[in-house]
N, CA, C and O atoms as a GROMACS GRO file, in nm:
protein
  288
    1MET      N    1   2.256  -0.698  -0.517
    1MET     CA    2   2.146  -0.657  -0.469
    1MET      C    3   2.049  -0.636  -0.609
    1MET      O    4   1.941  -0.676  -0.653
    2ALA      N    5   2.179  -0.533  -0.654
    2ALA     CA    6   2.170  -0.502  -0.834
    2ALA      C    7   2.103  -0.591  -0.902
    2ALA      O    8   2.031  -0.555  -0.995
    3ASN      N    9   2.115  -0.743  -0.861
    3ASN     CA   10   2.088  -0.836  -0.951
    3ASN      C   11   1.932  -0.838  -0.943
    3ASN      O   12   1.859  -0.800  -1.034
    4VAL      N   13   1.886  -0.890  -0.814
    4VAL     CA   14   1.769  -0.948  -0.747
    4VAL      C   15   1.677  -0.866  -0.835
    4VAL      O   16   1.582  -0.911  -0.900
    5ILE      N   17   1.730  -0.703  -0.828
    5ILE     CA   18   1.662  -0.624  -0.870
    5ILE      C   19   1.567  -0.623  -0.997
    5ILE      O   20   1.449  -0.598  -1.021
    6VAL      N   21   1.707  -0.671  -1.081
    6VAL     CA   22   1.731  -0.676  -1.238
    6VAL      C   23   1.598  -0.829  -1.259
    6VAL      O   24   1.507  -0.837  -1.341
    7ASN      N   25   1.623  -0.892  -1.192
    7ASN     CA   26   1.552  -1.016  -1.212
    7ASN      C   27   1.434  -0.994  -1.186
    7ASN      O   28   1.361  -1.010  -1.283
    8TYR      N   29   1.392  -0.968  -1.111
    8TYR     CA   30   1.247  -0.929  -1.067
    8TYR      C   31   1.182  -0.884  -1.191
    8TYR      O   32   1.084  -0.935  -1.246
    9HIS      N   33   1.273  -0.746  -1.240
    9HIS     CA   34   1.205  -0.655  -1.339
    9HIS      C   35   1.142  -0.765  -1.443
    9HIS      O   36   1.026  -0.793  -1.470
   10ASN      N   37   1.278  -0.819  -1.492
   10ASN     CA   38   1.286  -0.905  -1.600
   10ASN      C   39   1.137  -1.023  -1.585
   10ASN      O   40   1.060  -1.028  -1.681
   11ARG      N   41   1.110  -1.111  -1.460
   11ARG     CA   42   1.027  -1.181  -1.441
   11ARG      C   43   0.912  -1.094  -1.436
   11ARG      O   44   0.811  -1.164  -1.427
   12VAL      N   45   0.879  -0.941  -1.438
   12VAL     CA   46   0.760  -0.927  -1.439
   12VAL      C   47   0.726  -0.874  -1.582
   12VAL      O   48   0.609  -0.874  -1.620
   13LEU      N   49   0.833  -0.828  -1.666
   13LEU     CA   50   0.868  -0.814  -1.826
   13LEU      C   51   0.762  -0.937  -1.888
   13LEU      O   52   0.655  -0.919  -1.945
   14GLU      N   53   0.849  -1.105  -1.847
   14GLU     CA   54   0.827  -1.166  -1.901
   14GLU      C   55   0.658  -1.261  -1.874
   14GLU      O   56   0.596  -1.352  -1.929
   15GLU      N   57   0.646  -1.192  -1.783
   15GLU     CA   58   0.455  -1.217  -1.718
   15GLU      C   59   0.372  -1.090  -1.810
   15GLU      O   60   0.252  -1.102  -1.834
   16ILE      N   61   0.414  -1.026  -1.836
   16ILE     CA   62   0.309  -0.944  -1.886
   16ILE      C   63   0.347  -0.974  -2.063
   16ILE      O   64   0.253  -0.934  -2.133
   17ASP      N   65   0.420  -1.012  -2.114
   17ASP     CA   66   0.443  -1.063  -2.234
   17ASP      C   67   0.362  -1.183  -2.276
   17ASP      O   68   0.289  -1.182  -2.375
   18ARG      N   69   0.378  -1.271  -2.207
   18ARG     CA   70   0.271  -1.388  -2.184
   18ARG      C   71   0.092  -1.352  -2.113
   18ARG      O   72   0.009  -1.437  -2.079
   19THR      N   73   0.080  -1.232  -2.112
   19THR     CA   74  -0.053  -1.171  -2.092
   19THR      C   75  -0.098  -1.133  -2.220
   19THR      O   76  -0.050  -1.054  -2.302
   20PRO      N   77  -0.238  -1.230  -2.223
   20PRO     CA   78  -0.325  -1.162  -2.395
   20PRO      C   79  -0.324  -1.066  -2.416
   20PRO      O   80  -0.392  -1.017  -2.325
   21VAL      N   81  -0.278  -0.957  -2.505
   21VAL     CA   82  -0.331  -0.868  -2.553
   21VAL      C   83  -0.504  -0.790  -2.480
   21VAL      O   84  -0.525  -0.688  -2.415
   22GLU      N   85  -0.559  -0.855  -2.512
   22GLU     CA   86  -0.706  -0.810  -2.473
   22GLU      C   87  -0.705  -0.818  -2.286
   22GLU      O   88  -0.816  -0.837  -2.237
   23TYR      N   89  -0.624  -0.808  -2.217
   23TYR     CA   90  -0.623  -0.836  -2.096
   23TYR      C   91  -0.494  -0.747  -2.028
   23TYR      O   92  -0.466  -0.721  -1.911
   24LEU      N   93  -0.450  -0.725  -2.115
   24LEU     CA   94  -0.332  -0.517  -2.082
   24LEU      C   95  -0.379  -0.462  -2.038
   24LEU      O   96  -0.326  -0.442  -1.928
   25PRO      N   97  -0.518  -0.376  -2.058
   25PRO     CA   98  -0.544  -0.312  -1.992
   25PRO      C   99  -0.619  -0.320  -1.844
   25PRO      O  100  -0.641  -0.227  -1.767
   26ALA      N  101  -0.641  -0.414  -1.833
   26ALA     CA  102  -0.733  -0.470  -1.695
   26ALA      C  103  -0.521  -0.465  -1.615
   26ALA      O  104  -0.510  -0.385  -1.522
   27LEU      N  105  -0.426  -0.519  -1.642
   27LEU     CA  106  -0.326  -0.533  -1.605
   27LEU      C  107  -0.250  -0.420  -1.562
   27LEU      O  108  -0.188  -0.407  -1.456
   28LEU      N  109  -0.267  -0.316  -1.687
   28LEU     CA  110  -0.229  -0.187  -1.640
   28LEU      C  111  -0.280  -0.143  -1.548
   28LEU      O  112  -0.213  -0.086  -1.462
   29GLN      N  113  -0.406  -0.156  -1.539
   29GLN     CA  114  -0.459  -0.094  -1.395
   29GLN      C  115  -0.495  -0.111  -1.261
   29GLN      O  116  -0.529  -0.036  -1.170
   30LEU      N  117  -0.476  -0.245  -1.278
   30LEU     CA  118  -0.411  -0.333  -1.114
   30LEU      C  119  -0.264  -0.299  -1.119
   30LEU      O  120  -0.238  -0.286  -1.000
   31ILE      N  121  -0.144  -0.275  -1.193
   31ILE     CA  122  -0.025  -0.257  -1.192
   31ILE      C  123  -0.091  -0.110  -1.094
   31ILE      O  124  -0.132  -0.121  -0.979
   32HIS      N  125  -0.087   0.022  -1.173
   32HIS     CA  126  -0.158   0.136  -1.116
   32HIS      C  127  -0.189   0.120  -0.989
   32HIS      O  128  -0.116   0.166  -0.901
   33VAL      N  129  -0.292   0.056  -0.963
   33VAL     CA  130  -0.374   0.087  -0.826
   33VAL      C  131  -0.274   0.001  -0.704
   33VAL      O  132  -0.286   0.057  -0.595
   34PHE      N  133  -0.181  -0.121  -0.698
   34PHE     CA  134  -0.121  -0.144  -0.712
   34PHE      C  135   0.014  -0.056  -0.594
   34PHE      O  136   0.043  -0.048  -0.474
   35ARG      N  137   0.070   0.004  -0.758
   35ARG     CA  138   0.172   0.111  -0.730
   35ARG      C  139   0.092   0.215  -0.634
   35ARG      O  140   0.138   0.218  -0.519
   36GLU      N  141   0.013   0.276  -0.650
   36GLU     CA  142  -0.058   0.368  -0.605
   36GLU      C  143  -0.084   0.350  -0.433
   36GLU      O  144  -0.091   0.448  -0.359
   37SER      N  145  -0.096   0.218  -0.389
   37SER     CA  146  -0.112   0.172  -0.247
   37SER      C  147  -0.039   0.137  -0.192
   37SER      O  148  -0.053   0.084  -0.082
   38ILE      N  149   0.061   0.155  -0.247
   38ILE     CA  150   0.206   0.120  -0.136
   38ILE      C  151   0.296   0.220  -0.174
   38ILE      O  152   0.410   0.175  -0.170
   39SER      N  153   0.293   0.371  -0.220
   39SER     CA  154   0.330   0.480  -0.238
   39SER      C  155   0.294   0.574  -0.113
   39SER      O  156   0.175   0.597  -0.091
   40LEU      N  157   0.377   0.619  -0.045
   40LEU     CA  158   0.329   0.756   0.028
   40LEU      C  159   0.279   0.869  -0.007
   40LEU      O  160   0.325   0.935  -0.100
   41LYS      N  161   0.181   0.902   0.062
   41LYS     CA  162   0.112   1.058  -0.019
   41LYS      C  163   0.232   1.155   0.020
   41LYS      O  164   0.307   1.104   0.104
   42SER      N  165   0.254   1.235  -0.006
   42SER     CA  166   0.292   1.380   0.008
   42SER      C  167   0.256   1.440   0.159
   42SER      O  168   0.142   1.409   0.195
   43ALA      N  169   0.331   1.518   0.254
   43ALA     CA  170   0.286   1.562   0.370
   43ALA      C  171   0.141   1.658   0.372
   43ALA      O  172   0.047   1.673   0.450
   44ASP      N  173   0.180   1.714   0.239
   44ASP     CA  174   0.034   1.822   0.183
   44ASP      C  175  -0.057   1.731   0.164
   44ASP      O  176  -0.156   1.724   0.237
   45GLU      N  177  -0.039   1.664   0.080
   45GLU     CA  178  -0.220   1.507   0.030
   45GLU      C  179  -0.213   1.474   0.186
   45GLU      O  180  -0.302   1.535   0.246
   46SER      N  181  -0.127   1.391   0.275
   46SER     CA  182  -0.205   1.326   0.384
   46SER      C  183  -0.237   1.446   0.484
   46SER      O  184  -0.316   1.425   0.576
   47PHE      N  185  -0.177   1.573   0.471
   47PHE     CA  186  -0.271   1.669   0.584
   47PHE      C  187  -0.432   1.679   0.521
   47PHE      O  188  -0.536   1.649   0.580
   48GLN      N  189  -0.418   1.724   0.402
   48GLN     CA  190  -0.549   1.755   0.319
   48GLN      C  191  -0.674   1.627   0.331
   48GLN      O  192  -0.793   1.660   0.327
   49GLN      N  193  -0.653   1.550   0.339
   49GLN     CA  194  -0.705   1.442   0.329
   49GLN      C  195  -0.763   1.407   0.513
   49GLN      O  196  -0.878   1.400   0.556
   50GLY      N  197  -0.649   1.394   0.578
   50GLY     CA  198  -0.710   1.437   0.736
   50GLY      C  199  -0.805   1.532   0.776
   50GLY      O  200  -0.897   1.531   0.857
   51TRP      N  201  -0.749   1.628   0.682
   51TRP     CA  202  -0.836   1.774   0.761
   51TRP      C  203  -1.021   1.751   0.673
   51TRP      O  204  -1.124   1.801   0.717
   52LYS      N  205  -1.012   1.682   0.574
   52LYS     CA  206  -1.112   1.632   0.529
   52LYS      C  207  -1.233   1.527   0.601
   52LYS      O  208  -1.354   1.515   0.584
   53GLU      N  209  -1.130   1.455   0.694
   53GLU     CA  210  -1.208   1.359   0.759
   53GLU      C  211  -1.206   1.416   0.871
   53GLU      O  212  -1.264   1.338   0.946
   54VAL      N  213  -1.168   1.519   0.940
   54VAL     CA  214  -1.189   1.610   1.030
   54VAL      C  215  -1.297   1.681   1.012
   54VAL      O  216  -1.392   1.670   1.091
   55LEU      N  217  -1.300   1.768   0.903
   55LEU     CA  218  -1.431   1.817   0.851
   55LEU      C  219  -1.612   1.731   0.890
   55LEU      O  220  -1.714   1.764   0.952
   56ARG      N  221  -1.564   1.604   0.809
   56ARG     CA  222  -1.665   1.530   0.780
   56ARG      C  223  -1.706   1.422   0.922
   56ARG      O  224  -1.804   1.347   0.920
   57GLU      N  225  -1.604   1.434   1.044
   57GLU     CA  226  -1.597   1.398   1.196
   57GLU      C  227  -1.635   1.271   1.148
   57GLU      O  228  -1.734   1.203   1.175
   58GLU      N  229  -1.516   1.244   1.053
   58GLU     CA  230  -1.421   1.114   1.062
   58GLU      C  231  -1.322   1.097   1.140
   58GLU      O  232  -1.207   1.100   1.095
   59THR      N  233  -1.358   1.069   1.316
   59THR     CA  234  -1.214   1.073   1.362
   59THR      C  235  -1.270   0.943   1.490
   59THR      O  236  -1.376   0.889   1.520
   60ILE      N  237  -1.124   0.938   1.538
   60ILE     CA  238  -1.153   0.813   1.663
   60ILE      C  239  -1.085   0.915   1.733
   60ILE      O  240  -0.983   0.976   1.700
   61PRO      N  241  -1.173   0.928   1.861
   61PRO     CA  242  -1.105   0.981   1.991
   61PRO      C  243  -0.958   0.928   2.060
   61PRO      O  244  -0.948   0.810   2.092
   62VAL      N  245  -0.889   0.986   2.073
   62VAL     CA  246  -0.703   0.990   2.104
   62VAL      C  247  -0.772   0.844   2.235
   62VAL      O  248  -0.744   0.728   2.204
   63SER      N  249  -0.846   0.865   2.351
   63SER     CA  250  -0.861   0.723   2.442
   63SER      C  251  -0.915   0.570   2.359
   63SER      O  252  -0.921   0.467   2.426
   64GLU      N  253  -0.948   0.568   2.224
   64GLU     CA  254  -0.995   0.470   2.147
   64GLU      C  255  -0.859   0.451   2.062
   64GLU      O  256  -0.884   0.381   1.964
   65LEU      N  257  -0.752   0.482   2.066
   65LEU     CA  258  -0.680   0.455   1.960
   65LEU      C  259  -0.620   0.302   1.953
   65LEU      O  260  -0.617   0.219   1.862
   66TRP      N  261  -0.568   0.302   2.107
   66TRP     CA  262  -0.480   0.186   2.117
   66TRP      C  263  -0.565   0.059   2.171
   66TRP      O  264  -0.508  -0.029   2.236
   67ASP      N  265  -0.751   0.049   2.133
   67ASP     CA  266  -0.812  -0.024   2.191
   67ASP      C  267  -0.794  -0.155   2.047
   67ASP      O  268  -0.813  -0.151   1.925
   68ASN      N  269  -0.754  -0.247   2.131
   68ASN     CA  270  -0.772  -0.406   2.064
   68ASN      C  271  -0.675  -0.447   1.966
   68ASN      O  272  -0.679  -0.540   1.885
   69ILE      N  273  -0.565  -0.336   1.995
   69ILE     CA  274  -0.428  -0.374   1.976
   69ILE      C  275  -0.350  -0.430   2.039
   69ILE      O  276  -0.290  -0.387   2.138
   70GLY      N  277  -0.339  -0.577   1.967
   70GLY     CA  278  -0.281  -0.700   2.003
   70GLY      C  279  -0.356  -0.791   2.053
   70GLY      O  280  -0.309  -0.892   2.106
   71ALA      N  281  -0.505  -0.762   2.041
   71ALA     CA  282  -0.563  -0.797   2.146
   71ALA      C  283  -0.602  -0.933   2.029
   71ALA      O  284  -0.649  -0.906   1.918
   72GLU      N  285  -0.575  -1.074   2.071
   72GLU     CA  286  -0.591  -1.184   1.997
   72GLU      C  287  -0.725  -1.264   2.025
   72GLU      O  288  -0.750  -1.367   1.962
   0.00000   0.00000   0.00000
């Protein structure tokens, strides 16, 4: 498993090395946004976000939560 991780790490670094310098800021932003999108927020951050949504009345009734789940 460690070899697979090292391989991916090396491949990512190789792609970065092949990227023209003028595109590195955009690449950095893409990587940052991607990492943030896959990272879990802390319980505190999740609660704060949820509370803000409640205050803005951005909620879904429990009775509707499962509507269209698995529908094809």
